[in-house]
C-alpha positions in Angstrom: -1.2 -13.9 2.4 -0.1 -11.7 5.4 0.5 -8.2 5.0 4.3 -7.5 4.4 6.2 -5.1 5.8 8.8 -3.3 3.5 12.3 -1.3 3.9 13.9 0.7 1.4 15.8 -2.2 1.0 13.2 -4.7 0.0 10.4 -2.3 -1.4 11.2 -3.0 -5.2 11.6 -6.5 -5.1 8.2 -6.8 -2.9 6.5 -4.7 -5.4 8.0 -6.1 -8.6 5.4 -8.9 -9.6 1.5 -9.6 -9.3 -1.0 -7.0 -8.0 0.5 -5.1 -5.1 -1.3 -2.4 -2.8 1.5 -0.2 -1.0 0.6 1.6 1.8 2.9 4.5 2.9 2.1 5.3 6.2 3.7 6.1 10.0 3.0 5.0 13.5 2.0 8.4 14.6 -0.6 9.0 11.5 -4.1 9.2 12.8 -5.4 8.2 9.3 -2.8 5.6 8.8 -4.3 4.0 12.0 -8.0 4.0 10.7 -7.1 2.5 7.3 -5.0 -0.5 8.8 -7.7 -2.6 9.6 -9.5 -2.0 6.4 -6.6 -3.0 4.4 -6.2 -6.4 6.9 -9.9 -7.1 5.6 -9.0 -6.5 2.0 -5.8 -8.6 2.7 -8.2 -11.5 4.0 -10.7 -11.2 1.2 -8.3 -10.9 -1.5 -5.4 -12.7 -0.7 -5.2 -15.0 -3.8 -5.1 -11.7 -6.3 -3.3 -9.1 -4.2 -0.5 -8.5 -2.0 -0.3 -5.4 0.5 2.8 -4.2 1.3 3.4 -1.5 4.2 6.3 0.9 4.1 7.0 3.0 7.2 8.2 6.6 6.0 9.9 7.5 8.9 12.1 4.4 8.9 12.5 4.1 5.2 12.7 7.5 4.0 14.5 6.7 0.6 11.6 5.1 -1.1 9.0 7.7 0.4 11.0 10.5 -1.3 11.5 8.5 -4.7 7.9 8.3 -5.2 7.1 11.7 -3.9 5.0 11.1 -1.1 4.2 14.2 0.7 0.9 13.1 2.9 0.0 9.7 4.2 -1.3 7.3 3.9 -0.4 7.3 0.7 -1.5 4.1 -1.1 0.2 3.0 -4.5 -1.4 0.3 -6.8 1.3 -1.7 -8.4 1.0 -4.1 -11.3 4.0 -5.9 -12.2 6.2 -3.4 -10.7 4.3 -0.4 -12.7 2.2 2.1 -10.8 -1.2 2.1 -11.8 -3.1 3.8 -9.5 -2.4 6.0 -6.1 -4.9 7.6 -3.8 -3.9 9.7 -0.8 -5.7 9.8 2.6 -8.2 7.4 4.4 -10.2 5.6 2.0 -13.4 3.4 3.0 -13.0 -0.2 2.3 -15.6 0.2 -0.7 -13.7 2.6 -2.3 -10.2 0.6 -2.2 -11.9 -2.7 -3.1 -13.1 -0.9 -6.4 -9.7 0.6 -7.2 -8.2 -3.0 -6.9 -10.9 -4.7 -9.1 -10.3 -1.9 -11.7 -6.8 -3.4 -12.2 -7.3 -7.1 -11.3 
């Protein structure tokens, strides 16, 4: 499954079912650029049990505000529309994989 780019309008429907990792990011953010290839690797390895959704906070401020995102990258893990975990800042692949597997 390819990584999905969400907007304020599509975010809720994109995160409403299954296991979804939502990445709140911005194009100018250094740690966001560092985590992007990590997310692509995870997507390739876990595409049957995980969906990854990216939300550009500059273009979609309403959703970022709704979830109280103050620092980026912020990643929320949703399970059937409910937030089950959250991490802020760059995370190595192993830490993210562990976080995801805890809820899979």
